[in-house]
BAVOTOR-621451 format. One record per residue: x, y, z of N, C-alpha, C in turn. Coordinates in Angstrom, 2 decimals. Last residue first. Layout:
<recs>
<rec n_xx="X" n_yy="Y" n_zz="Z" ca_xx="X" ca_yy="Y" ca_zz="Z" c_xx="X" c_yy="Y" c_zz="Z"/>
...
</recs>
This chain:
<recs>
<rec n_xx="47.34" n_yy="87.98" n_zz="111.96" ca_xx="46.90" ca_yy="87.43" ca_zz="113.25" c_xx="46.71" c_yy="85.94" c_zz="113.18"/>
<rec n_xx="49.91" n_yy="90.12" n_zz="110.68" ca_xx="48.93" ca_yy="89.03" ca_zz="110.53" c_xx="48.53" c_yy="88.53" c_zz="111.90"/>
<rec n_xx="51.34" n_yy="92.29" n_zz="111.63" ca_xx="50.84" ca_yy="92.33" ca_zz="110.25" c_xx="49.78" c_yy="91.27" c_zz="110.04"/>
<rec n_xx="52.70" n_yy="92.39" n_zz="113.98" ca_xx="51.31" ca_yy="92.85" ca_zz="113.99" c_xx="50.71" c_yy="92.95" c_zz="112.61"/>
<rec n_xx="55.14" n_yy="91.25" n_zz="114.14" ca_xx="55.10" ca_yy="92.63" ca_zz="113.65" c_xx="53.70" c_yy="93.21" c_zz="113.67"/>
<rec n_xx="54.49" n_yy="88.67" n_zz="114.90" ca_xx="55.28" ca_yy="89.50" ca_zz="115.82" c_xx="55.23" c_yy="90.98" c_zz="115.43"/>
<rec n_xx="53.22" n_yy="87.82" n_zz="112.54" ca_xx="52.45" ca_yy="87.94" ca_zz="113.78" c_xx="53.17" c_yy="88.86" c_zz="114.77"/>
<rec n_xx="55.43" n_yy="87.78" n_zz="110.80" ca_xx="54.29" ca_yy="88.65" ca_zz="110.52" c_xx="53.45" c_yy="88.89" c_zz="111.78"/>
<rec n_xx="56.96" n_yy="85.79" n_zz="112.09" ca_xx="57.49" ca_yy="87.15" ca_zz="111.95" c_xx="56.35" c_yy="88.13" c_zz="111.70"/>
<rec n_xx="55.26" n_yy="83.59" n_zz="111.73" ca_xx="55.58" ca_yy="84.04" ca_zz="113.09" c_xx="56.10" c_yy="85.47" c_zz="113.06"/>
<rec n_xx="55.31" n_yy="83.38" n_zz="108.94" ca_xx="54.04" ca_yy="83.65" ca_zz="109.62" c_xx="54.28" c_yy="84.14" c_zz="111.04"/>
<rec n_xx="58.11" n_yy="82.91" n_zz="108.50" ca_xx="57.42" ca_yy="84.07" ca_zz="107.94" c_xx="56.13" c_yy="84.38" c_zz="108.69"/>
<rec n_xx="60.62" n_yy="82.36" n_zz="110.72" ca_xx="59.39" ca_yy="81.77" ca_zz="110.21" c_xx="58.52" c_yy="82.92" c_zz="109.75"/>
<rec n_xx="63.15" n_yy="83.14" n_zz="111.37" ca_xx="62.12" ca_yy="83.24" ca_zz="112.41" c_xx="60.88" c_yy="82.44" c_zz="112.02"/>
<rec n_xx="64.38" n_yy="82.80" n_zz="108.90" ca_xx="64.87" ca_yy="82.05" ca_zz="110.06" c_xx="63.82" c_yy="82.03" c_zz="111.17"/>
<rec n_xx="63.01" n_yy="84.64" n_zz="107.33" ca_xx="62.89" ca_yy="83.21" ca_zz="107.03" c_xx="63.35" c_yy="82.36" c_zz="108.21"/>
<rec n_xx="63.86" n_yy="87.02" n_zz="108.57" ca_xx="62.43" ca_yy="86.69" ca_zz="108.48" c_xx="62.25" c_yy="85.19" c_zz="108.25"/>
<rec n_xx="66.64" n_yy="86.91" n_zz="108.18" ca_xx="66.08" ca_yy="86.95" ca_zz="109.54" c_xx="64.62" c_yy="86.51" c_zz="109.54"/>
<rec n_xx="66.76" n_yy="87.02" n_zz="105.36" ca_xx="67.28" ca_yy="85.85" ca_zz="106.08" c_xx="66.72" c_yy="85.77" c_zz="107.49"/>
<rec n_xx="65.73" n_yy="89.58" n_zz="104.93" ca_xx="65.04" ca_yy="88.41" ca_zz="104.37" c_xx="65.47" c_yy="87.14" c_zz="105.11"/>
<rec n_xx="67.76" n_yy="91.09" n_zz="106.16" ca_xx="66.41" ca_yy="91.08" ca_zz="106.72" c_xx="65.61" c_yy="89.88" c_zz="106.22"/>
<rec n_xx="69.91" n_yy="90.56" n_zz="104.41" ca_xx="70.02" ca_yy="90.22" ca_zz="105.84" c_xx="68.63" c_yy="90.13" c_zz="106.48"/>
<rec n_xx="68.89" n_yy="91.60" n_zz="102.02" ca_xx="69.21" ca_yy="90.18" ca_zz="102.11" c_xx="69.33" c_yy="89.72" c_zz="103.56"/>
<rec n_xx="68.71" n_yy="94.33" n_zz="102.72" ca_xx="67.50" ca_yy="93.57" ca_zz="102.35" c_xx="67.74" c_yy="92.07" c_zz="102.47"/>
<rec n_xx="71.39" n_yy="94.97" n_zz="103.10" ca_xx="70.46" ca_yy="95.06" ca_zz="104.24" c_xx="69.20" c_yy="94.25" c_zz="103.96"/>
<rec n_xx="72.28" n_yy="94.60" n_zz="100.45" ca_xx="72.87" ca_yy="93.84" ca_zz="101.55" c_xx="71.94" c_yy="93.83" c_zz="102.77"/>
<rec n_xx="70.88" n_yy="96.51" n_zz="99.01" ca_xx="70.59" ca_yy="95.11" ca_zz="98.78" c_xx="71.11" c_yy="94.25" c_zz="99.93"/>
<rec n_xx="69.91" n_yy="99.30" n_zz="101.13" ca_xx="70.81" ca_yy="98.59" ca_zz="100.22" c_xx="70.34" c_yy="97.14" c_zz="100.04"/>
<rec n_xx="67.72" n_yy="100.31" n_zz="102.58" ca_xx="68.64" ca_yy="101.23" ca_zz="101.91" c_xx="69.53" c_yy="100.55" c_zz="100.87"/>
<rec n_xx="64.45" n_yy="98.93" n_zz="102.12" ca_xx="65.79" ca_yy="98.85" ca_zz="102.71" c_xx="66.72" c_yy="99.75" c_zz="101.92"/>
<rec n_xx="61.03" n_yy="98.71" n_zz="102.77" ca_xx="62.08" ca_yy="99.40" ca_zz="102.03" c_xx="63.38" c_yy="99.32" c_zz="102.80"/>
<rec n_xx="58.91" n_yy="96.01" n_zz="102.75" ca_xx="59.80" ca_yy="96.80" ca_zz="103.60" c_xx="60.89" c_yy="97.40" c_zz="102.73"/>
<rec n_xx="55.59" n_yy="94.91" n_zz="102.44" ca_xx="56.80" ca_yy="95.36" ca_zz="101.75" c_xx="57.60" c_yy="96.24" c_zz="102.71"/>
<rec n_xx="53.06" n_yy="92.43" n_zz="102.41" ca_xx="53.92" ca_yy="93.32" ca_zz="103.20" c_xx="55.17" c_yy="93.65" c_zz="102.39"/>
<rec n_xx="51.54" n_yy="91.02" n_zz="100.62" ca_xx="50.89" ca_yy="91.41" ca_zz="101.86" c_xx="51.74" c_yy="92.35" c_zz="102.71"/>
<rec n_xx="50.84" n_yy="90.41" n_zz="97.30" ca_xx="51.79" ca_yy="91.05" ca_zz="98.20" c_xx="51.04" c_yy="91.44" c_zz="99.46"/>
<rec n_xx="49.69" n_yy="87.20" n_zz="96.25" ca_xx="49.44" ca_yy="88.62" ca_zz="96.48" c_xx="50.48" c_yy="89.15" c_zz="97.46"/>
<rec n_xx="49.56" n_yy="84.67" n_zz="93.68" ca_xx="50.16" ca_yy="85.24" ca_zz="94.88" c_xx="49.75" c_yy="86.71" c_zz="95.00"/>
<rec n_xx="47.49" n_yy="81.98" n_zz="92.41" ca_xx="48.05" ca_yy="83.33" ca_zz="92.38" c_xx="48.58" c_yy="83.77" c_zz="93.74"/>
<rec n_xx="50.22" n_yy="79.78" n_zz="92.83" ca_xx="49.61" ca_yy="80.83" ca_zz="92.03" c_xx="48.10" c_yy="80.84" c_zz="92.25"/>
<rec n_xx="51.77" n_yy="77.86" n_zz="94.02" ca_xx="50.89" ca_yy="78.65" ca_zz="94.87" c_xx="50.13" c_yy="79.74" c_zz="94.15"/>
<rec n_xx="53.62" n_yy="76.49" n_zz="92.49" ca_xx="52.38" ca_yy="75.81" ca_zz="92.83" c_xx="51.45" c_yy="76.61" c_zz="93.73"/>
<rec n_xx="55.86" n_yy="78.21" n_zz="92.16" ca_xx="55.10" ca_yy="77.75" ca_zz="91.00" c_xx="53.71" c_yy="77.21" c_zz="91.37"/>
<rec n_xx="57.70" n_yy="79.10" n_zz="93.92" ca_xx="56.32" ca_yy="79.58" ca_zz="94.09" c_xx="55.39" c_yy="79.11" c_zz="92.98"/>
<rec n_xx="60.16" n_yy="78.00" n_zz="93.25" ca_xx="59.70" ca_yy="77.89" ca_zz="94.63" c_xx="58.26" c_yy="78.34" c_zz="94.85"/>
<rec n_xx="60.49" n_yy="78.63" n_zz="90.47" ca_xx="60.28" ca_yy="77.25" ca_zz="90.93" c_xx="59.66" c_yy="77.19" c_zz="92.32"/>
<rec n_xx="59.01" n_yy="81.02" n_zz="88.61" ca_xx="59.84" ca_yy="80.86" ca_zz="89.80" c_xx="59.52" c_yy="79.51" c_zz="90.42"/>
<rec n_xx="57.16" n_yy="81.22" n_zz="86.66" ca_xx="58.55" ca_yy="81.10" ca_zz="86.22" c_xx="59.52" c_yy="80.99" c_zz="87.39"/>
<rec n_xx="54.45" n_yy="81.67" n_zz="87.04" ca_xx="54.98" ca_yy="80.32" ca_zz="87.30" c_xx="56.42" c_yy="80.13" c_zz="86.84"/>
<rec n_xx="53.57" n_yy="84.18" n_zz="87.08" ca_xx="53.68" ca_yy="83.57" ca_zz="85.75" c_xx="54.25" c_yy="82.16" c_zz="85.82"/>
<rec n_xx="53.77" n_yy="85.03" n_zz="89.69" ca_xx="52.45" ca_yy="84.64" ca_zz="89.20" c_xx="52.46" c_yy="84.05" c_zz="87.80"/>
<rec n_xx="56.51" n_yy="85.65" n_zz="89.84" ca_xx="55.95" ca_yy="84.60" ca_zz="90.70" c_xx="54.62" c_yy="84.11" c_zz="90.13"/>
<rec n_xx="56.60" n_yy="87.75" n_zz="87.97" ca_xx="57.37" ca_yy="86.52" ca_zz="87.73" c_xx="56.84" c_yy="85.37" c_zz="88.58"/>
<rec n_xx="54.99" n_yy="89.64" n_zz="89.26" ca_xx="54.59" ca_yy="89.12" ca_zz="87.95" c_xx="55.32" c_yy="87.82" c_zz="87.64"/>
<rec n_xx="56.58" n_yy="90.17" n_zz="91.48" ca_xx="55.27" ca_yy="89.54" ca_zz="91.66" c_xx="54.79" c_yy="88.94" c_zz="90.35"/>
<rec n_xx="58.73" n_yy="91.48" n_zz="90.19" ca_xx="58.96" ca_yy="90.20" ca_zz="90.87" c_xx="57.64" c_yy="89.44" c_zz="91.09"/>
<rec n_xx="57.49" n_yy="93.80" n_zz="89.32" ca_xx="58.08" ca_yy="92.89" ca_zz="88.34" c_xx="58.27" c_yy="91.51" c_zz="88.96"/>
<rec n_xx="56.77" n_yy="94.90" n_zz="91.83" ca_xx="55.74" ca_yy="94.56" ca_zz="90.84" c_xx="56.26" c_yy="93.60" c_zz="89.76"/>
<rec n_xx="59.25" n_yy="95.33" n_zz="93.16" ca_xx="58.28" ca_yy="94.37" ca_zz="93.69" c_xx="57.26" c_yy="93.97" c_zz="92.63"/>
<rec n_xx="62.43" n_yy="95.69" n_zz="92.41" ca_xx="61.13" ca_yy="96.06" ca_zz="91.84" c_xx="60.09" c_yy="95.01" c_zz="92.20"/>
<rec n_xx="64.58" n_yy="94.68" n_zz="93.69" ca_xx="64.63" ca_yy="96.11" ca_zz="93.45" c_xx="63.28" c_yy="96.61" c_zz="92.92"/>
<rec n_xx="64.01" n_yy="92.24" n_zz="96.32" ca_xx="64.07" ca_yy="92.68" ca_zz="94.93" c_xx="64.23" c_yy="94.19" c_zz="94.87"/>
<rec n_xx="63.54" n_yy="89.25" n_zz="98.24" ca_xx="64.03" ca_yy="90.62" ca_zz="98.10" c_xx="64.18" c_yy="90.96" c_zz="96.64"/>
<rec n_xx="60.95" n_yy="87.34" n_zz="99.95" ca_xx="62.06" ca_yy="87.52" ca_zz="99.02" c_xx="62.53" c_yy="88.96" c_zz="99.03"/>
<rec n_xx="58.80" n_yy="84.85" n_zz="101.27" ca_xx="59.53" ca_yy="86.11" ca_zz="101.45" c_xx="60.68" c_yy="86.15" c_zz="100.46"/>
<rec n_xx="55.58" n_yy="83.46" n_zz="101.34" ca_xx="56.89" ca_yy="83.45" ca_zz="100.70" c_xx="57.52" c_yy="84.82" c_zz="100.93"/>
<rec n_xx="53.02" n_yy="81.33" n_zz="102.74" ca_xx="53.75" ca_yy="82.59" ca_zz="102.65" c_xx="55.08" c_yy="82.38" c_zz="101.94"/>
<rec n_xx="49.87" n_yy="79.73" n_zz="101.82" ca_xx="51.30" ca_yy="79.71" ca_zz="102.14" c_xx="51.92" c_yy="81.10" c_zz="102.01"/>
<rec n_xx="47.34" n_yy="79.56" n_zz="100.85" ca_xx="47.52" ca_yy="80.30" ca_zz="102.09" c_xx="48.96" c_yy="80.39" c_zz="102.54"/>
<rec n_xx="46.72" n_yy="78.45" n_zz="98.40" ca_xx="47.14" ca_yy="77.55" ca_zz="99.49" c_xx="47.25" c_yy="78.24" c_zz="100.84"/>
<rec n_xx="45.73" n_yy="80.50" n_zz="96.75" ca_xx="45.21" ca_yy="79.14" ca_zz="96.59" c_xx="45.56" c_yy="78.22" c_zz="97.76"/>
<rec n_xx="47.02" n_yy="82.81" n_zz="97.29" ca_xx="45.57" ca_yy="82.84" ca_zz="97.41" c_xx="44.97" c_yy="81.44" c_zz="97.29"/>
<rec n_xx="49.95" n_yy="83.07" n_zz="99.12" ca_xx="49.27" ca_yy="82.35" ca_zz="98.06" c_xx="47.77" c_yy="82.41" c_zz="98.31"/>
<rec n_xx="51.54" n_yy="86.07" n_zz="99.87" ca_xx="50.68" ca_yy="84.99" ca_zz="100.36" c_xx="49.97" c_yy="84.39" c_zz="99.16"/>
<rec n_xx="54.79" n_yy="87.53" n_zz="100.28" ca_xx="53.64" ca_yy="87.16" ca_zz="99.48" c_xx="52.81" c_yy="86.13" c_zz="100.23"/>
<rec n_xx="56.76" n_yy="90.16" n_zz="101.21" ca_xx="56.15" ca_yy="88.92" ca_zz="101.67" c_xx="54.89" c_yy="88.71" c_zz="100.86"/>
<rec n_xx="59.93" n_yy="91.64" n_zz="100.45" ca_xx="58.48" ca_yy="91.53" ca_zz="100.25" c_xx="58.01" c_yy="90.18" c_zz="100.77"/>
<rec n_xx="62.25" n_yy="94.11" n_zz="100.74" ca_xx="61.93" ca_yy="92.77" ca_zz="101.20" c_xx="60.42" c_yy="92.69" c_zz="101.08"/>
<rec n_xx="63.92" n_yy="96.08" n_zz="98.31" ca_xx="62.73" ca_yy="95.79" ca_zz="99.10" c_xx="62.74" c_yy="94.33" c_zz="99.55"/>
<rec n_xx="66.40" n_yy="98.64" n_zz="97.94" ca_xx="65.88" ca_yy="97.30" ca_zz="97.68" c_xx="64.70" c_yy="97.07" c_zz="98.62"/>
<rec n_xx="68.10" n_yy="101.47" n_zz="96.56" ca_xx="67.12" ca_yy="100.86" ca_zz="97.46" c_xx="66.68" c_yy="99.47" c_zz="96.98"/>
<rec n_xx="71.57" n_yy="101.77" n_zz="96.18" ca_xx="70.30" ca_yy="101.63" ca_zz="95.50" c_xx="69.30" c_yy="100.93" c_zz="96.43"/>
</recs>
């Protein structure tokens, strides 16, 4: 089953957040409803990048790599953010 790695940016703080999910729109709604502890204080959030992965396992590995590198640095390396 396909999964996605998504990167959000807070419109209020400019902070980034990376996660994985099977449904990006549902997950974004949860982040913006303040029901996710780690993103509660950055509302509103917007999706700035989505990567389709073949499996959840691959998505989790990629999410870990992105977080280990640093989300903003990873985005810069990919040419997504400057």
